[in-house]
OpenMM code with the backbone's topology and positions (N, CA, C; nanometers):
from openmm import Vec3, app, unit

residues = "MET LEU ALA LEU ARG ASP ALA ILE GLU LEU LEU GLY GLY LYS TRP LYS ILE CYS ILE LEU ARG ASN LEU SER PHE GLY GLU MET ARG PHE LYS ASP LEU GLN GLN MET VAL VAL GLY ILE SER PRO LYS ILE LEU SER LYS GLU LEU LEU HIS LEU GLU GLN ASN LEU LEU ILE THR ARG THR VAL ASN ASN THR ARG PRO VAL THR VAL SER TYR ALA ILE THR ASP HIS ALA LEU GLN THR LEU PRO VAL ILE ASN ALA LEU LEU GLU PHE GLY LEU LYS HIS ARG LYS LYS ILE LYS THR GLY".split()
positions = [
    Vec3(-13.3168, 18.9557, -0.4405),
    Vec3(-13.3678, 19.0351, -0.5498),
    Vec3(-13.2757, 19.1515, -0.5852),
    Vec3(-13.1887, 19.1896, -0.4935),
    Vec3(-13.0958, 19.2977, -0.5245),
    Vec3(-13.0025, 19.2587, -0.6382),
    Vec3(-12.9613, 19.1334, -0.6406),
    Vec3(-12.8720, 19.0880, -0.7473),
    Vec3(-12.9413, 19.0955, -0.8832),
    Vec3(-13.0687, 19.0614, -0.8875),
    Vec3(-13.1453, 19.0707, -1.0123),
    Vec3(-13.1564, 19.2158, -1.0573),
    Vec3(-13.1848, 19.3023, -0.9635),
    Vec3(-13.1954, 19.4444, -0.9954),
    Vec3(-13.0610, 19.4983, -1.0453),
    Vec3(-12.9510, 19.4546, -0.9847),
    Vec3(-12.8178, 19.4958, -1.0290),
    Vec3(-12.7907, 19.4497, -1.1727),
    Vec3(-12.8275, 19.3256, -1.2028),
    Vec3(-12.8054, 19.2715, -1.3373),
    Vec3(-12.8892, 19.3466, -1.4405),
    Vec3(-13.0119, 19.3783, -1.4057),
    Vec3(-13.0985, 19.4538, -1.4969),
    Vec3(-13.0420, 19.5936, -1.5183),
    Vec3(-12.9931, 19.6554, -1.4128),
    Vec3(-12.9316, 19.7881, -1.4246),
    Vec3(-12.8086, 19.7818, -1.5152),
    Vec3(-12.7307, 19.6785, -1.5003),
    Vec3(-12.6081, 19.6634, -1.5783),
    Vec3(-12.6358, 19.6403, -1.7264),
    Vec3(-12.7337, 19.5563, -1.7578),
    Vec3(-12.7605, 19.5180, -1.8961),
    Vec3(-12.8833, 19.5851, -1.9559),
    Vec3(-12.9553, 19.6607, -1.8741),
    Vec3(-13.0798, 19.7202, -1.9190),
    Vec3(-13.0604, 19.8314, -2.0205),
    Vec3(-13.1712, 19.8722, -2.0763),
    Vec3(-13.1683, 19.9773, -2.1766),
    Vec3(-13.1783, 19.9184, -2.3155),
    Vec3(-13.1778, 20.0054, -2.4100),
    Vec3(-13.2027, 19.9672, -2.5484),
    Vec3(-13.0785, 19.9113, -2.6191),
    Vec3(-12.9579, 19.9464, -2.5711),
    Vec3(-12.8399, 19.9223, -2.6530),
    Vec3(-12.7347, 19.8271, -2.5961),
    Vec3(-12.7223, 19.8160, -2.4655),
    Vec3(-12.6094, 19.7425, -2.4069),
    Vec3(-12.6022, 19.5977, -2.4530),
    Vec3(-12.7141, 19.5303, -2.4552),
    Vec3(-12.7146, 19.3895, -2.4964),
    Vec3(-12.6751, 19.3779, -2.6434),
    Vec3(-12.7222, 19.4685, -2.7269),
    Vec3(-12.6844, 19.4669, -2.8695),
    Vec3(-12.5346, 19.4897, -2.8868),
    Vec3(-12.4796, 19.5805, -2.8092),
    Vec3(-12.3357, 19.6073, -2.8155),
    Vec3(-12.2569, 19.4836, -2.7753),
    Vec3(-12.2937, 19.4226, -2.6637),
    Vec3(-12.2222, 19.3033, -2.6173),
    Vec3(-12.2348, 19.1887, -2.7173),
    Vec3(-12.3516, 19.1707, -2.7724),
    Vec3(-12.3727, 19.0638, -2.8711),
    Vec3(-12.2805, 19.0835, -2.9916),
    Vec3(-12.2714, 19.2050, -3.0413),
    Vec3(-12.1851, 19.2319, -3.1556),
    Vec3(-12.0377, 19.2146, -3.1198),
    Vec3(-11.9980, 19.2572, -3.0017),
    Vec3(-11.8591, 19.2411, -2.9616),
    Vec3(-11.8233, 19.0956, -2.9338),
    Vec3(-11.9230, 19.0121, -2.9134),
    Vec3(-11.8944, 18.8698, -2.8897),
    Vec3(-11.8359, 18.8031, -3.0142),
    Vec3(-11.8504, 18.8659, -3.1296),
    Vec3(-11.7948, 18.8119, -3.2538),
    Vec3(-11.6501, 18.8535, -3.2760),
    Vec3(-11.6011, 18.9464, -3.1941),
    Vec3(-11.4627, 18.9888, -3.2046),
    Vec3(-11.4461, 19.1372, -3.1806),
    Vec3(-11.3228, 19.1781, -3.1655),
    Vec3(-11.2876, 19.3173, -3.1405),
    Vec3(-11.3362, 19.4062, -3.2546),
    Vec3(-11.3835, 19.5259, -3.2187),
    Vec3(-11.4360, 19.6183, -3.3200),
    Vec3(-11.3944, 19.7604, -3.2897),
    Vec3(-11.3773, 19.8366, -3.3956),
    Vec3(-11.3553, 19.9796, -3.3813),
    Vec3(-11.4904, 20.0482, -3.3641),
    Vec3(-11.4867, 20.1707, -3.3132),
    Vec3(-11.6082, 20.2463, -3.2829),
    Vec3(-11.6991, 20.2554, -3.4048),
    Vec3(-11.6426, 20.2945, -3.5173),
    Vec3(-11.7227, 20.3148, -3.6385),
    Vec3(-11.7900, 20.1853, -3.6836),
    Vec3(-11.7157, 20.0743, -3.6767),
    Vec3(-11.7721, 19.9444, -3.7156),
    Vec3(-11.8853, 19.9048, -3.6217),
    Vec3(-11.8646, 19.9287, -3.4931),
    Vec3(-11.9673, 19.8958, -3.3945),
    Vec3(-12.0919, 19.9802, -3.4161),
    Vec3(-12.0728, 20.1075, -3.4488),
    Vec3(-12.1887, 20.1947, -3.4744),
    Vec3(-12.2687, 20.1453, -3.5945),
    Vec3(-12.2018, 20.0945, -3.6956),
    Vec3(-12.2726, 20.0412, -3.8122),
    Vec3(-12.3476, 19.9125, -3.7786),
    Vec3(-12.2912, 19.8317, -3.6896),
    Vec3(-12.3542, 19.7046, -3.6527),
    Vec3(-12.4764, 19.7246, -3.5627),
    Vec3(-12.4708, 19.8241, -3.4750),
    Vec3(-12.5819, 19.8514, -3.3834),
    Vec3(-12.6701, 19.9568, -3.4504),
    Vec3(-12.7603, 19.9097, -3.5310),
    Vec3(-12.8425, 19.9965, -3.6160),
    Vec3(-12.9276, 20.0909, -3.5318),
    Vec3(-12.9180, 20.2201, -3.5648),
    Vec3(-13.0018, 20.3199, -3.5007),
    Vec3(-12.9381, 20.3927, -3.3836),
    Vec3(-12.8220, 20.3508, -3.3393),
    Vec3(-12.7595, 20.4165, -3.2241),
    Vec3(-12.6813, 20.5392, -3.2711),
    Vec3(-12.6903, 20.6464, -3.1937),
    Vec3(-12.6155, 20.7680, -3.2266),
    Vec3(-12.4740, 20.7563, -3.1695),
    Vec3(-12.3786, 20.8291, -3.2258),
    Vec3(-12.2426, 20.8257, -3.1721),
    Vec3(-12.2363, 20.8658, -3.0244),
    Vec3(-12.3158, 20.9633, -2.9859),
    Vec3(-12.3164, 21.0098, -2.8462),
    Vec3(-12.3634, 20.8989, -2.7511),
    Vec3(-12.4708, 20.8328, -2.7876),
    Vec3(-12.5241, 20.7256, -2.7023),
    Vec3(-12.4293, 20.6061, -2.7024),
    Vec3(-12.3719, 20.5722, -2.8175),
    Vec3(-12.2759, 20.4619, -2.8229),
    Vec3(-12.1586, 20.4903, -2.7301),
    Vec3(-12.1060, 20.6115, -2.7320),
    Vec3(-11.9950, 20.6485, -2.6436),
    Vec3(-12.0336, 20.6310, -2.4973),
    Vec3(-12.1537, 20.6770, -2.4638),
    Vec3(-12.2028, 20.6673, -2.3254),
    Vec3(-12.2164, 20.5207, -2.2824),
    Vec3(-12.2743, 20.4388, -2.3691),
    Vec3(-12.2956, 20.2978, -2.3356),
    Vec3(-12.1627, 20.2229, -2.3260),
    Vec3(-12.0694, 20.2530, -2.4164),
    Vec3(-11.9382, 20.1889, -2.4112),
    Vec3(-11.8657, 20.2246, -2.2819),
    Vec3(-11.8751, 20.3493, -2.2406),
    Vec3(-11.8126, 20.3907, -2.1152),
    Vec3(-11.8723, 20.3144, -1.9972),
    Vec3(-12.0036, 20.3025, -1.9948),
    Vec3(-12.0708, 20.2288, -1.8861),
    Vec3(-12.0279, 20.0820, -1.8847),
    Vec3(-12.0225, 20.0213, -2.0007),
    Vec3(-11.9807, 19.8807, -2.0088),
    Vec3(-11.8344, 19.8644, -1.9679),
    Vec3(-11.7511, 19.9598, -2.0046),
    Vec3(-11.6094, 19.9547, -1.9666),
    Vec3(-11.5941, 19.9718, -1.8154),
    Vec3(-11.6661, 20.0648, -1.7572),
    Vec3(-11.6589, 20.0886, -1.6128),
    Vec3(-11.7018, 19.9657, -1.5334),
    Vec3(-11.7894, 19.8850, -1.5930),
    Vec3(-11.8386, 19.7652, -1.5256),
    Vec3(-11.7653, 19.6390, -1.5701),
    Vec3(-11.6512, 19.6577, -1.6348),
    Vec3(-11.5591, 19.5495, -1.6707),
    Vec3(-11.6173, 19.4486, -1.7695),
    Vec3(-11.7124, 19.4926, -1.8505),
    Vec3(-11.7713, 19.4040, -1.9506),
    Vec3(-11.7019, 19.4161, -2.0862),
    Vec3(-11.6344, 19.5281, -2.1072),
    Vec3(-11.5573, 19.5451, -2.2299),
    Vec3(-11.4238, 19.6113, -2.1961),
    Vec3(-11.3296, 19.5971, -2.2891),
    Vec3(-11.2037, 19.6700, -2.2783),
    Vec3(-11.1949, 19.7681, -2.3928),
    Vec3(-11.1249, 19.8762, -2.3688),
    Vec3(-11.1024, 19.9811, -2.4688),
    Vec3(-10.9523, 19.9889, -2.4909),
    Vec3(-10.9109, 19.9767, -2.6165),
    Vec3(-10.7694, 19.9815, -2.6499),
    Vec3(-10.7458, 20.0941, -2.7493),
    Vec3(-10.6524, 20.1816, -2.7137),
    Vec3(-10.6132, 20.2899, -2.8035),
    Vec3(-10.4926, 20.2413, -2.8826),
    Vec3(-10.5079, 20.2372, -3.0135),
    Vec3(-10.4019, 20.1896, -3.1017),
    Vec3(-10.3233, 20.3085, -3.1547),
    Vec3(-10.1922, 20.3059, -3.1355),
    Vec3(-10.1060, 20.4162, -3.1783),
    Vec3(-10.0768, 20.4078, -3.3270),
    Vec3(-10.1808, 20.4217, -3.4045),
    Vec3(-10.1681, 20.4249, -3.5497),
    Vec3(-10.1912, 20.5683, -3.5947),
    Vec3(-10.1725, 20.5930, -3.7199),
    Vec3(-10.2018, 20.7261, -3.7741),
    Vec3(-10.3139, 20.7120, -3.8737),
    Vec3(-10.4317, 20.7629, -3.8510),
    Vec3(-10.4724, 20.8286, -3.7272),
    Vec3(-10.4908, 20.7273, -3.6141),
    Vec3(-10.4950, 20.7780, -3.4926),
    Vec3(-10.5151, 20.6929, -3.3753),
    Vec3(-10.6522, 20.6274, -3.3870),
    Vec3(-10.6584, 20.4980, -3.3594),
    Vec3(-10.7867, 20.4277, -3.3604),
    Vec3(-10.8120, 20.3669, -3.2227),
    Vec3(-10.9375, 20.3483, -3.1926),
    Vec3(-10.9788, 20.2884, -3.0655),
    Vec3(-11.0591, 20.1638, -3.0977),
    Vec3(-11.0295, 20.0556, -3.0290),
    Vec3(-11.1060, 19.9324, -3.0495),
    Vec3(-11.1601, 19.8833, -2.9161),
    Vec3(-11.2673, 19.8071, -2.9269),
    Vec3(-11.3366, 19.7555, -2.8100),
    Vec3(-11.3476, 19.6044, -2.8212),
    Vec3(-11.3393, 19.5374, -2.7058),
    Vec3(-11.3513, 19.3915, -2.7028),
    Vec3(-11.4283, 19.3503, -2.5779),
    Vec3(-11.4936, 19.2393, -2.5887),
    Vec3(-11.5685, 19.1844, -2.4755),
    Vec3(-11.4697, 19.1174, -2.3792),
    Vec3(-11.4971, 19.1228, -2.2504),
    Vec3(-11.4099, 19.0616, -2.1510),
    Vec3(-11.4578, 18.9207, -2.1159),
    Vec3(-11.3713, 18.8457, -2.0489),
    Vec3(-11.4117, 18.7127, -2.0019),
    Vec3(-11.5312, 18.7240, -1.9071),
    Vec3(-11.5319, 18.8295, -1.8279),
    Vec3(-11.6430, 18.8547, -1.7353),
    Vec3(-11.7754, 18.8664, -1.8111),
    Vec3(-11.7729, 18.9358, -1.9236),
    Vec3(-11.8950, 18.9568, -2.0030),
    Vec3(-11.9381, 18.8313, -2.0767),
    Vec3(-11.8469, 18.7400, -2.1013),
    Vec3(-11.8840, 18.6162, -2.1711),
    Vec3(-11.9929, 18.5410, -2.0950),
    Vec3(-11.9974, 18.5616, -1.9644),
    Vec3(-12.1003, 18.4952, -1.8837),
    Vec3(-12.2399, 18.5482, -1.9132),
    Vec3(-12.2496, 18.6637, -1.9755),
    Vec3(-12.3813, 18.7187, -2.0108),
    Vec3(-12.4351, 18.6598, -2.1405),
    Vec3(-12.3486, 18.5990, -2.2200),
    Vec3(-12.3907, 18.5533, -2.3532),
    Vec3(-12.5019, 18.4488, -2.3520),
    Vec3(-12.5033, 18.3521, -2.2599),
    Vec3(-12.6181, 18.2601, -2.2589),
    Vec3(-12.7514, 18.3328, -2.2358),
    Vec3(-12.7504, 18.4349, -2.1523),
    Vec3(-12.8719, 18.5122, -2.1265),
    Vec3(-12.9096, 18.5921, -2.2510),
    Vec3(-12.8110, 18.6557, -2.3131),
    Vec3(-12.8350, 18.7340, -2.4341),
    Vec3(-12.8870, 18.6441, -2.5461),
    Vec3(-12.8267, 18.5286, -2.5628),
    Vec3(-12.8709, 18.4358, -2.6672),
    Vec3(-13.0112, 18.3831, -2.6401),
    Vec3(-13.0443, 18.3620, -2.5126),
    Vec3(-13.1801, 18.3183, -2.4779),
    Vec3(-13.2818, 18.4276, -2.5111),
    Vec3(-13.2475, 18.5528, -2.4851),
    Vec3(-13.3359, 18.6639, -2.5214),
    Vec3(-13.3527, 18.6739, -2.6724),
    Vec3(-13.2432, 18.6552, -2.7452),
    Vec3(-13.2490, 18.6569, -2.8910),
    Vec3(-13.3395, 18.5455, -2.9431),
    Vec3(-13.3230, 18.4271, -2.8892),
    Vec3(-13.4047, 18.3127, -2.9308),
    Vec3(-13.5529, 18.3382, -2.9009),
    Vec3(-13.5813, 18.3926, -2.7833),
    Vec3(-13.7186, 18.4255, -2.7477),
    Vec3(-13.7755, 18.5281, -2.8455),
    Vec3(-13.6975, 18.6323, -2.8746),
    Vec3(-13.7424, 18.7359, -2.9665),
    Vec3(-13.7708, 18.6821, -3.1054),
    Vec3(-13.6844, 18.5944, -3.1532),
    Vec3(-13.7059, 18.5349, -3.2856),
    Vec3(-13.8315, 18.4472, -3.2877),
    Vec3(-13.8515, 18.3728, -3.1816),
    Vec3(-13.9647, 18.2802, -3.1747),
    Vec3(-14.0986, 18.3533, -3.1587),
    Vec3(-14.0967, 18.4619, -3.0849),
    Vec3(-14.2238, 18.5288, -3.0500),
    Vec3(-14.2354, 18.6684, -3.1093),
    Vec3(-14.1559, 18.6980, -3.2088),
    Vec3(-14.1502, 18.8335, -3.2648),
    Vec3(-14.2868, 18.8867, -3.3076),
    Vec3(-14.3686, 18.8051, -3.3674),
    Vec3(-14.4989, 18.8502, -3.4171),
    Vec3(-14.5955, 18.8836, -3.3038),
    Vec3(-14.5717, 18.8292, -3.1845),
    Vec3(-14.6599, 18.8523, -3.0708),
    Vec3(-14.6151, 18.9695, -2.9844),
    Vec3(-14.4927, 19.0187, -3.0059),
    Vec3(-14.4367, 19.1236, -2.9199),
    Vec3(-14.4827, 19.2602, -2.9695),
    Vec3(-14.5409, 19.3353, -2.8794),
    Vec3(-14.5852, 19.4719, -2.9081),
    Vec3(-14.4780, 19.5664, -2.8563),
    Vec3(-14.4210, 19.6481, -2.9432),
    Vec3(-14.3207, 19.7442, -2.9006),
    Vec3(-14.3836, 19.8814, -2.8945),
    Vec3(-14.3287, 19.9656, -2.8108),
    Vec3(-14.3870, 20.0976, -2.7941),
    Vec3(-14.2919, 20.2010, -2.8082),
] * unit.nanometer
topology = app.Topology()
chain = topology.addChain("A")
for resn in residues:
    res = topology.addResidue(resn, chain)
    for name in ("N", "CA", "C"):
        topology.addAtom(name, app.Element.getBySymbol(name[0]), res)
């Protein structure tokens, strides 16, 4: 059960799964990712991206352009989470009317 608890800690919360799902479509800059993850504040997005990077689920690349831009991409390690994320998405779509959110 420790492994399950670790996985929930890693992917838990309101935003991490949404971030990974969006990055699964390709590399994104911070601003683009913030627009895709509706409702997330820049501060929380930064915090979640750092956590995902520390756990090797995403990479952060600083591009030496003018102005400097930062882009994020999903790692091969994180690709293993996509079947779980897609299953959650499918469940949510199928049972959306029955789900009570608080």
